[in-house]
N, C-alpha and C positions, 0 to 999 in steps of 0.2 A: 536530555537522553537521547539515545542512540539505540534503535531497533531495526532488528532484520528478522522477515519473514521470507518463508519459500511460498512462493502462489502458480504453483501450477498449470494452473490453468490457464494465464495468460498466454496468447498465443498470436498477438498480432499489437500493433502501435494503438491501436482503439481499446486493447484493454490495457495499455499503460497509459490513454489518457486517462481511464475512467477511474481506474485503482487512484491516482492522482490526484483527481478533483473528488473522490469520496476521503481520502486523507485529508484532502486541503478543506472539505468541510467541518471536520474536528479542528484542526488548528490550522487556522490561514496564513498561517508563516510558517511551516512546516518544511523543511529539507526533506525533499525527495527525489532519490535517486532507484531507476529500476535499471536491472538490466535484462532483459528479453531471454537473451541467450539461458543463462544460469536461471532465469526464474526469480531472482532475489530481488525483498526490493528492505531497502535500506533509508530509514527514517531517521531525522533528527529532529525533536518534536517534543515539547512538553506534558501533552495528554496520556491520557495513561495510554499502557497497552492495549488495555481490554476495549478500551472506544476506538482505538485504532482499529484492531480487528474486529469488530464489528463494524465499522464501516466499509472495512473491504470485503467480507460475506456477504453484505448488505445487499454487493453490488452483484453476487451470483459465483463470484469468485472461491476458492477453497483454499487456507493457508495447512499447508505442513508444517 
């Protein structure tokens, strides 16, 4: 299942790494594609959207 979220609080590559690691803790083989310019996070994973959202927000980032 492909999910897309806008994470406007991402501002640097460190943010991208943090969000990617958080998603990988939920599902280690998830495919994560983050566009820092548009702040869009695209995830191909089997995990529930809610669990992925929780992992992202647990890092202190916001989702729109």
